[in-house]
C-alpha positions in Angstrom: 1.0 6.8 18.1 1.9 7.7 14.5 2.2 11.1 13.0 1.2 11.8 9.5 3.2 14.3 7.5 3.2 15.5 3.9 6.1 13.1 3.1 4.7 10.2 5.1 0.9 9.9 4.4 -0.7 7.4 6.8 -4.3 7.6 5.8 -4.3 4.1 4.3 -2.7 2.8 7.4 -5.2 4.7 9.6 -8.2 3.3 7.6 -6.9 -0.3 7.7 -6.1 -0.2 11.5 -9.1 1.8 12.6 -6.8 4.4 14.1 -8.1 7.1 16.3 -7.3 10.7 15.2 -6.0 12.2 18.5 -7.0 15.7 17.3 -10.7 14.7 17.0 -11.0 11.5 19.0 -12.7 9.9 16.0 -11.9 6.6 14.5 -10.6 7.0 10.9 -13.4 6.0 8.5 -12.4 3.3 6.1 -13.2 4.8 2.6 -11.8 1.7 0.8 -14.4 -0.4 -1.0 -14.9 -4.1 -0.2 -13.4 -4.9 -3.6 -10.3 -2.8 -2.9 -9.8 -4.5 0.5 -10.2 -7.9 -1.1 -7.7 -7.1 -3.8 -5.2 -5.8 -1.1 -5.6 -9.0 0.9 -5.1 -11.1 -2.2 -2.0 -9.2 -3.1 -0.6 -9.6 0.5 -1.4 -13.3 0.5 0.3 -13.7 -2.9 3.3 -11.7 -1.9 3.7 -13.5 1.4 3.7 -16.8 -0.4 5.6 -15.4 -3.3 8.8 -13.9 -1.8 10.4 -17.3 -1.7 9.2 -17.9 -5.3 9.8 -14.4 -6.7 7.8 -15.1 -9.9 4.6 -15.4 -7.8 5.3 -12.0 -6.2 6.0 -10.4 -9.5 2.9 -11.7 -11.1 0.8 -10.7 -8.1 2.2 -7.1 -8.3 1.6 -6.9 -12.0 -2.0 -8.2 -11.5 -3.2 -6.4 -8.5 -1.5 -3.0 -8.5 -3.0 -1.7 -11.8 -6.4 -2.9 -10.7 -6.1 -1.1 -7.4 -5.0 2.1 -9.2 -7.9 1.7 -11.7 -10.3 1.3 -8.8 -9.4 4.8 -7.6 -7.0 3.9 -4.8 -4.1 6.3 -4.5 -0.5 5.2 -4.1 -0.4 6.7 -0.6 -3.5 4.7 0.5 -2.1 1.6 -1.1 1.3 1.8 0.7 -0.3 2.7 4.1 -2.8 -0.2 3.7 0.0 -2.6 2.7 2.0 -1.6 5.8 -1.0 -2.1 8.0 -1.8 -5.5 6.6 1.7 -7.0 6.3 4.4 -4.9 8.1 6.7 -7.9 8.6 6.3 -9.2 5.1 8.1 -6.4 3.5 11.7 -7.0 4.5 15.1 -7.2 3.0 14.1 -10.4 1.2 11.2 -8.7 -0.5 11.4 -8.0 -4.2 10.7 -4.3 -3.9 12.3 -3.5 -7.2 9.9 -5.8 -9.0 7.0 -4.1 -7.2 8.4 -0.8 -8.3 8.4 -2.0 -11.9 4.8 -2.9 -11.7 3.7 0.5 -10.5 0.8 1.9 -12.6 1.7 5.3 -14.2 -0.5 7.3 -11.9 1.2 5.7 -8.9 4.6 6.1 -10.3 4.1 9.8 -10.6 2.6 10.0 -7.1 5.6 8.0 -5.7 8.0 10.3 -7.5 6.4 13.4 -6.0 6.6 11.8 -2.5 10.2 10.8 -3.1 11.2 14.3 -4.1 9.7 15.7 -0.9 11.9 13.3 1.1 15.1 14.7 -0.3 
């Protein structure tokens, strides 16, 4: 069971996992497009193969993240989807700082808003 809060949006995770909303007993409808799902999977595959070769991960972030944002995906849905697809691939060896540098402006502001609510 996972609980979504204002500071921890899980909609992307719920869509990617087909989670059941316990308040309604309904499976979360996946609102992501086929193209968005394919881009996310491409990013995850590049990141998984790229953490040992950080340049690959950096290029993948710079390539996919702006395209996902331009496709209309929110930062919250991106993060939730990424966690659902590859929870063990984002670890202490991950180049999170480089991913942060690749954030599209819209996602950077959404991330900042979420970060402020965590403080």
